[in-house]
N, C-alpha and C positions, 0 to 999 in steps of 0.2 A: 274604815269599818265604823268608827265612831260617827262619821258623817252619815253613813247609811242607816245606822240605828236611829240617829236624830231625825232623818227624813221619815222613817217609819212612824216614829212618835208624832211628828208634825202632822202627818196625814191622819193618823188615828185621832188625835186631839181635835184637829180641824173639823173632821167629819162628825164627831160626836157633838161638838158645839153647834154645828149647823142643825143637827137633829133637835137639840134642846131648843134652839132659837126658833126652829120651824113649828114648835108646839105653841108658839104665841109670844108676844113681846113680854119680857120679864128681866128682872135683875138676876144675872147669873152668878152663882157662888160655887167655888171649886175648892176641894180639899186635895192638896198634893201630899200624899202619905209616903214618907221617905223621900223628901224633897232634895236631899243632898245639898250641894252648893248652889242650887237654883238653876240648874241647866235648862229647865223648861219655862223659866220666867218669860222669855221672849215669845214663846208659843202661846202663853196665856194672854200676853199683851196683844199679839196679832189676832187672837180669838175674840177680843173685845169683851172680856168678862168684867164683872163689877167688883167682886170680892174674892180674895184668895187666902186660904189658911195653909201655911207650910209647916209640916211637922217632920222631925227627924230625931233619931237617937243621939246623934253626934252634935254636941253644942258648938264646936268650931264650924261645922258645916252650916248649921243654922245661922250663925253669925255672918258667915260669908254670903249666904243666901240673902239675908236682910240687907247687907251692905250692897250687893248687886242690885237689889230692888231700889234702894235709896238712890244709887247712882243712876239707875234707869229713869227714875222720876226727875232727877236734876237735869238730865240731858234731854228730856222730852220737850216737845214744842209747847208753847204757851197755850195753844188751843186744843191740846190733846189731853184727854182725861185718862189718867192711869188708874187702874183698879186699886182699891184699898187692900191692905194685907195685914195678917197677924202671923207671927212666927213663934213656934212652940218647940221647945226641946223636951222630948219625951220618948220613952221606950214604948212604942205603940203596940208591942206584943205583950206588954205587962200592965200598962196604965190605960184608964178610960179617958179618951181624948176629949169627949164632950164636956167633961168637968173642967177643962182648961180653956174653953172658948171664952173670948171677951163678951160674946153675945150668946147666952145660954140657949136662946130660942132659935139660933141659926140653923138652917137646913141647907143642904148642898144639892146642886143639880148634877154634879160630877165628882167622883173621887177617882183620882189617878194614882196608881201605884206601879212605878216603872223600875223593873229589875231589883225589886226589894222583897216582895211578899214571900219568896221561898226561904228567906232567913228565918221566918217565924215557924216553919214546919219542923223545928227542932222538937216540939212537943204539941200535943193536941190543944193544951191550954193556951199556948202562945199563938198558935194558928187561929184559934177561935177568937181570941181577943183582937188580933189584927183584923180579922174579918168583921168583927163587931164594930171596930173603929171606922172601917171602910164603909159600912152599910147602914148602921143604925140611924145616922143623921141625913141619909139621902131622902130627897123629896119623892113622893109617889111618881114613878116613871123616870127616876134618876138613874144614872149610869155609874157602874164601877168598872173602870178600864185599867188595863195593866199589861205588863210583859213579864214572863217568867220562864225559866228553862224547861225544856220538854223532857220529863223523866223517862218516857218510853225510848226516846232517841238516845239519851245518855246510857241507859241500861243496854240497849241494843249494841252500841259501840263498845261498851265494856265487855259484854259477853263475846264479842267478835275479836277482842284483843287477847294476846297470849299472856298478858300480865294484868296488873291492877291499874294500869295507866294507859291513856291514849291521848292523841293530839297531834300537833305539828309544830312548826317553828313559831306560830302565832299564839297558840293556846295549848294548855295541858290540863287534863282532868285525871285525878287520882282517887281511887276508892280504897278503903281498908280491907274489903273482902268482896266476894261476889257469889251469886247463887241464892242469896236470901236478902230481901229488901223490905224492911219494916215500913208501915204506912207513915209513921212519924219518926224523926230522928235518924233518917237514913243519910248519913253525912258523906260528902265527897269534897275534894279540894280542887278549886278552880284557879288557874293562873293564866294571865293574859299579857303577853309581851313584856314581862317583867314590870308591869304597872299595877295590875291587880293580882293579889295572891291571898285568897280568903277561903274559909270553910263555908260550904253551902249545904242545903238540904233538899232532897228530892220532893217535888210536889206531885202526888198522885192525883191527876186532874179529876177523874170521876169522883173521888172522895171530896176534893175541894168544891166541886159542883154541888154535891149532896149537902155539904156544910153550909153553903151559901143559901140553900133553900130555907134554912132556919131563920134567915133574915129577909124572907119574902123576895129573894132574888131568883131570877131565871136566866139561863144562859141565852144570850142573843147571838154571839159570834165567838168562835175560836178558830184561829188560823196560824199555821206556821209562818215564819217570816217570809219564806220563799213563796208561799201561796199568796200571802197578802201583797207582797211587792209586785208579783206577776199580774195580779188583778188591778192594783191601783195605778201602775205605770201606764196603763192603757189610756188614762185620762190626761189630756193635754196639760192642765194646770198642775197636776201632780208630777208629771214628767218634767215640766219646766222647773218646778221647785227642786227636783232631784238634781238637775243639771247645775243649779245654783249652789247646792249644798255639798255635792260630791267632790272629793279630791281625786281627780282623774289622771291616769298616766298615759303617756303617748305611745309607748312601745310595748311589745309583748314577746320579747326575745325568748322567754322560757315557757311560753304557752300557758301562762298562769291565768289568762282571761278567756280561754275558750269556753268555759262554762257560762260566762256572762253573755257571750254571743248566742249560745244555745238558749239561754234563759230568755233573752230579749226576743229571739225568733219565735219561741213558743207564745210569748205575749203579743206577738204581732207588731212590735215596735223596733226601732233602731236606736240603740244606746251607744254613746261614745265608749271607746275602749277604756278599760281600767275601772269599771264600776266597782268591782271587788276582786282581789286576787282569789285564787282557788283556796288558799290557806285561810284567808279571812272569811270566805264564804262558808267553809267548814266550821269555823268558829261561831259565826253568827247564826247559822241555820239550826243550831240546837235550841233556839228560842222561838216562842210563838206568842201571838196575841191571844 
């Protein structure tokens, strides 16, 4: 499932950078908002960007991200130019990030916020500050891209449940109550295969879209993971990348991959068995771009 999510991000990032580059030759600068340990560093490297700013609330993660970057530079070929980078430890839902930039005049072509923005929806103030940090330093025509849980899907599954919890052997979502869902601070608990176990907050997307207009942003695209993957896998180079990145299984004794066959048939392509198990698909389909 992690490989599948990485493939989705790779496709999204790659296509956005193509659009930026298509507008004319330029030095491409990117803000990775909520960079974590640097899981997208190789994606930025493949995208041929010139400068990257990585920001995250967790100091240890930022240190690991910087260490991975330095290691990547050391192992690069002599004739390969690796992008320059700055690493910032900050709570981007409370602090103004532009005040911490090494180059105060720096503007970004892309801001990427992957699986992070929903944490800021604890309050309107935090959500707005996160949005400000994502958008106020974007160049005209710049892109804010990201992934976040689908509030409508989560509420639908909660309302269909006989309890305050739903999920399977891969993931579990727990709410404190149901029937009333505030626009901010609507907390739920998400756990994934005993690896992730954190409180998150619902993002009501029409409200998020309205808030973004304050920063002169307009919605270009919003898709569920299932829709996005079905569309992109039709392209040979995206499908080839999926095959390289996916952890595939060879058998289907429990019928866990029937949905993958159905999905690939609708897309008009043939995928190897084991794209995602049904349980993993249920877990990841709650997200959208």
